[in-house]
VMD Tcl script that draws the C-alpha trace (Angstrom):
set ca {
  {-32.54 -121.11 -291.65}
  {-36.17 -122.04 -292.22}
  {-35.16 -124.27 -295.12}
  {-32.60 -126.05 -292.95}
  {-35.22 -126.67 -290.26}
  {-37.65 -128.00 -292.86}
  {-34.98 -130.28 -294.32}
  {-34.09 -131.57 -290.85}
  {-37.73 -132.30 -290.07}
  {-38.17 -134.17 -293.35}
  {-35.04 -136.21 -292.62}
  {-36.26 -137.12 -289.14}
  {-39.73 -137.97 -290.45}
  {-38.25 -140.14 -293.21}
  {-35.96 -141.96 -290.78}
  {-38.86 -142.52 -288.37}
  {-41.01 -143.86 -291.21}
  {-38.31 -146.30 -292.30}
  {-37.80 -147.42 -288.69}
  {-41.52 -148.05 -288.19}
  {-41.71 -149.88 -291.52}
  {-38.77 -152.09 -290.54}
  {-40.32 -152.91 -287.16}
  {-43.59 -153.88 -288.85}
  {-41.86 -155.87 -291.60}
  {-39.30 -157.61 -289.38}
  {-41.58 -160.50 -288.28}
  {-42.27 -161.31 -291.93}
  {-38.56 -161.09 -292.77}
  {-37.63 -163.34 -289.85}
  {-40.31 -165.85 -290.83}
  {-38.90 -166.05 -294.35}
  {-35.35 -166.47 -293.05}
  {-36.41 -169.16 -290.57}
  {-38.14 -171.10 -293.35}
  {-34.71 -171.76 -294.89}
  {-33.27 -173.21 -291.67}
  {-33.27 -176.72 -290.30}
  {-35.37 -177.45 -287.22}
  {-32.35 -177.45 -284.83}
  {-31.20 -174.11 -286.25}
  {-34.71 -172.65 -285.96}
  {-34.99 -173.42 -282.25}
  {-31.38 -172.55 -281.42}
  {-32.04 -168.83 -281.17}
  {-32.54 -165.65 -283.13}
  {-30.28 -165.58 -286.16}
  {-30.63 -163.71 -289.45}
  {-28.34 -166.13 -291.30}
  {-30.28 -168.93 -293.03}
  {-28.65 -172.24 -293.88}
  {-30.18 -172.21 -297.36}
  {-32.07 -175.48 -297.10}
  {-35.29 -176.03 -299.09}
  {-36.36 -179.19 -297.30}
  {-39.13 -177.37 -295.40}
  {-40.76 -176.16 -298.61}
  {-40.45 -179.61 -300.17}
  {-42.20 -181.22 -297.22}
  {-44.91 -178.57 -297.03}
  {-45.77 -178.95 -300.72}
  {-45.50 -182.72 -300.94}
  {-46.16 -184.43 -297.62}
  {-48.68 -181.88 -296.29}
  {-50.72 -181.34 -299.52}
  {-50.33 -177.55 -299.77}
  {-52.40 -177.25 -302.95}
  {-55.77 -178.17 -301.37}
  {-55.76 -175.51 -298.59}
  {-54.39 -172.97 -301.07}
  {-57.33 -173.52 -303.42}
  {-59.72 -173.46 -300.45}
  {-58.35 -170.05 -299.44}
  {-58.67 -168.70 -302.99}
  {-62.23 -169.97 -303.44}
  {-63.45 -168.76 -300.05}
  {-61.72 -165.36 -300.19}
  {-62.95 -164.58 -303.71}
  {-66.37 -166.15 -303.12}
  {-67.00 -164.26 -299.88}
  {-65.93 -161.02 -301.56}
  {-68.36 -161.49 -304.44}
  {-71.22 -162.37 -302.08}
  {-70.43 -159.40 -299.85}
  {-70.46 -156.99 -302.80}
  {-73.76 -158.40 -304.10}
  {-75.35 -157.57 -300.74}
  {-73.37 -154.45 -299.82}
  {-73.66 -152.44 -303.05}
  {-77.49 -152.17 -302.97}
  {-77.46 -151.67 -299.20}
  {-74.87 -148.89 -299.36}
  {-76.68 -147.31 -302.33}
  {-79.95 -147.26 -300.39}
  {-78.44 -145.72 -297.28}
  {-76.32 -143.20 -299.22}
  {-78.95 -141.88 -301.62}
  {-82.24 -142.69 -299.85}
  {-81.39 -142.17 -296.17}
  {-83.98 -142.34 -293.42}
  {-83.96 -141.27 -289.78}
  {-82.69 -144.73 -288.85}
  {-79.88 -144.93 -291.39}
  {-77.12 -143.90 -288.98}
  {-78.55 -146.19 -286.30}
  {-78.48 -149.11 -288.74}
  {-74.88 -148.35 -289.71}
  {-73.82 -148.15 -286.06}
  {-75.65 -151.39 -285.29}
  {-73.86 -153.14 -288.17}
  {-70.52 -151.85 -286.96}
  {-71.30 -152.88 -283.37}
  {-71.54 -156.51 -284.46}
  {-67.77 -156.40 -285.07}
  {-67.27 -155.53 -281.40}
  {-68.87 -158.74 -280.17}
  {-66.41 -161.55 -279.36}
  {-66.69 -164.21 -282.04}
  {-66.56 -166.97 -279.45}
  {-69.93 -165.75 -278.17}
  {-71.72 -167.18 -281.22}
  {-69.39 -170.10 -281.90}
  {-71.50 -172.81 -280.26}
  {-74.88 -171.96 -281.86}
  {-73.24 -171.43 -285.25}
  {-71.37 -174.70 -284.96}
  {-74.59 -176.55 -284.14}
  {-76.42 -174.91 -287.06}
  {-73.64 -175.87 -289.46}
  {-73.56 -179.41 -288.10}
  {-77.31 -179.90 -288.53}
  {-77.42 -178.33 -292.02}
  {-74.39 -180.19 -293.36}
  {-72.30 -177.03 -293.82}
  {-69.60 -178.04 -291.37}
  {-66.20 -178.46 -293.04}
  {-67.48 -177.23 -296.41}
  {-66.31 -174.42 -298.65}
  {-69.84 -173.07 -298.94}
  {-70.31 -172.89 -295.18}
  {-67.05 -171.07 -294.55}
  {-67.68 -168.73 -297.49}
  {-71.01 -167.74 -295.93}
  {-69.36 -167.14 -292.54}
  {-66.57 -165.01 -294.02}
  {-69.16 -163.00 -295.94}
  {-71.17 -162.26 -292.81}
  {-68.07 -161.48 -290.75}
  {-66.75 -158.86 -293.19}
  {-70.08 -157.53 -294.47}
  {-70.33 -154.61 -291.97}
  {-66.93 -153.28 -293.03}
  {-67.78 -153.65 -296.72}
  {-71.09 -151.80 -296.31}
  {-69.44 -149.01 -294.32}
  {-66.68 -148.50 -296.88}
  {-69.05 -148.51 -299.85}
  {-71.43 -146.17 -298.03}
  {-68.57 -143.73 -297.48}
  {-67.56 -143.86 -301.14}
  {-71.12 -143.52 -302.44}
  {-71.69 -140.47 -300.25}
  {-68.99 -138.65 -302.23}
  {-70.85 -139.13 -305.54}
  {-73.18 -136.21 -306.39}
  {-76.79 -137.28 -306.15}
  {-77.66 -135.01 -309.07}
  {-76.00 -137.47 -311.44}
  {-78.36 -140.25 -310.37}
  {-81.32 -137.89 -310.57}
  {-80.35 -137.05 -314.15}
  {-80.18 -140.76 -314.95}
  {-83.68 -141.26 -313.53}
  {-85.00 -138.38 -315.61}
  {-83.55 -140.07 -318.69}
  {-85.57 -143.17 -317.86}
  {-82.88 -145.31 -316.20}
  {-84.25 -148.16 -314.09}
  {-82.94 -148.94 -310.62}
  {-80.77 -151.72 -312.02}
  {-79.33 -149.48 -314.76}
  {-78.74 -146.72 -312.22}
  {-76.65 -148.97 -310.00}
  {-74.83 -150.94 -312.71}
  {-74.24 -148.35 -315.44}
  {-74.08 -145.07 -313.51}
  {-73.12 -145.62 -309.88}
  {-70.72 -148.56 -310.17}
  {-68.42 -147.08 -312.88}
  {-68.08 -143.86 -310.88}
  {-67.19 -145.76 -307.71}
  {-64.71 -148.21 -309.29}
  {-61.74 -147.04 -307.14}
  {-63.76 -147.41 -303.95}
  {-65.24 -150.77 -304.94}
  {-61.81 -152.07 -305.98}
  {-60.19 -151.08 -302.69}
  {-63.11 -152.62 -300.80}
  {-62.66 -155.86 -302.72}
  {-58.95 -155.94 -301.98}
  {-59.48 -155.27 -298.29}
  {-62.18 -157.96 -298.05}
  {-59.96 -160.52 -299.79}
  {-57.13 -159.74 -297.36}
  {-59.45 -160.04 -294.33}
  {-60.95 -163.30 -295.60}
  {-57.55 -164.72 -296.50}
  {-56.15 -163.99 -293.02}
  {-59.22 -165.12 -291.03}
  {-58.18 -167.85 -288.60}
  {-60.75 -168.07 -285.80}
  {-63.61 -169.41 -287.91}
  {-61.49 -171.36 -290.36}
  {-59.84 -173.40 -287.64}
  {-63.06 -174.14 -285.75}
  {-65.46 -174.81 -288.63}
  {-63.19 -176.93 -290.81}
  {-61.35 -180.20 -290.43}
  {-59.78 -181.54 -293.62}
  {-61.88 -181.00 -296.71}
  {-62.40 -177.22 -296.53}
  {-59.41 -176.23 -294.39}
  {-57.75 -173.07 -295.85}
  {-54.17 -171.96 -295.38}
  {-54.76 -170.52 -291.90}
  {-55.90 -173.93 -290.68}
  {-53.05 -175.52 -292.64}
  {-50.53 -173.41 -290.72}
  {-52.15 -174.36 -287.41}
  {-51.64 -178.04 -288.25}
  {-47.91 -177.64 -287.63}
  {-48.65 -177.30 -283.92}
  {-48.83 -180.79 -282.45}
  {-48.48 -182.52 -279.05}
  {-44.84 -183.14 -279.98}
  {-44.26 -179.38 -280.16}
  {-43.96 -176.68 -282.77}
  {-42.02 -177.34 -285.94}
  {-40.69 -173.79 -286.29}
  {-38.89 -174.17 -289.61}
  {-41.77 -175.98 -291.33}
  {-44.26 -173.59 -289.72}
  {-42.28 -170.66 -291.14}
  {-42.22 -172.25 -294.59}
  {-45.99 -172.80 -294.50}
  {-46.54 -169.23 -293.28}
  {-44.33 -167.84 -296.05}
  {-46.26 -169.76 -298.70}
  {-49.53 -168.59 -297.15}
  {-48.70 -164.89 -297.04}
  {-46.81 -164.74 -300.34}
  {-49.90 -164.58 -302.62}
  {-51.56 -161.82 -300.61}
  {-48.30 -159.85 -300.36}
  {-47.78 -160.07 -304.11}
  {-51.37 -159.03 -304.78}
  {-51.05 -156.11 -302.38}
  {-47.77 -155.03 -303.94}
  {-49.13 -154.91 -307.49}
  {-52.43 -153.33 -306.47}
  {-51.10 -150.82 -303.93}
  {-51.77 -147.83 -306.22}
  {-55.37 -148.93 -306.72}
  {-55.76 -149.57 -303.00}
  {-54.42 -146.15 -302.01}
  {-56.51 -144.49 -304.70}
  {-59.63 -146.19 -303.40}
  {-58.92 -145.43 -299.75}
  {-58.50 -141.74 -300.61}
  {-61.45 -141.70 -303.02}
  {-63.46 -138.52 -302.47}
  {-60.93 -137.06 -300.03}
  {-60.24 -134.09 -302.30}
  {-63.12 -132.24 -303.89}
}
mol new
graphics top color blue
foreach p $ca { graphics top sphere $p radius 0.5 }
foreach p [lrange $ca 0 end-1] q [lrange $ca 1 end] { graphics top cylinder $p $q radius 0.2 }
display resetview
């Protein structure tokens, strides 16, 4: 009897999980299907039967210059991740292994910056970028994406570093390891799962960022999020072409997430079991 109840609960839980997964994945599935329709078919109504046309992808890649925003997204996502790690690793190390009375206050203050509406600092940041020549540049947007995601990166690395025994670092110091050697050769190898998952998460956040990319770029540094927004015009929305552009934009990050899902899960559960 107990086994039957357990089996029934597992079946219900599995069915519920598949249902939730389908609900979450359905918008992506519908976007992909719509990308293979003509514009009249796309606006006719909800239909899961594509016409099989590739004209939307041809236009996106040829007439709209897909390669430039794609490279902008790659450069800014990877660049902002590297910059964030360069700043976050020493900061998280300091707060994890040399905490002070203000450490928790500093962490909460960093996290509180994510609660502020981004539009609140849009005007001063826009003026600063305009006067310093960073407007519509890869460097400028890379700096912004680094600052936007830095609190999350520091918090995640701090959590991972807290799970590493401090005695190991003390032993390294007793053996004469410098601060640089301690971080690079002792701490970093032990926290590879956590650092890898943090990198993946930061790349995903930077890749999907739209608020800053649309408002701080025009043509030269516009990434894929701004590229997708360009399909909205005074003449209306080109749903089929918009879906094709969206599919091409999310495909790289979906593929990366699929192949790195084990590493991501391992990093997110790093230190969960002693």
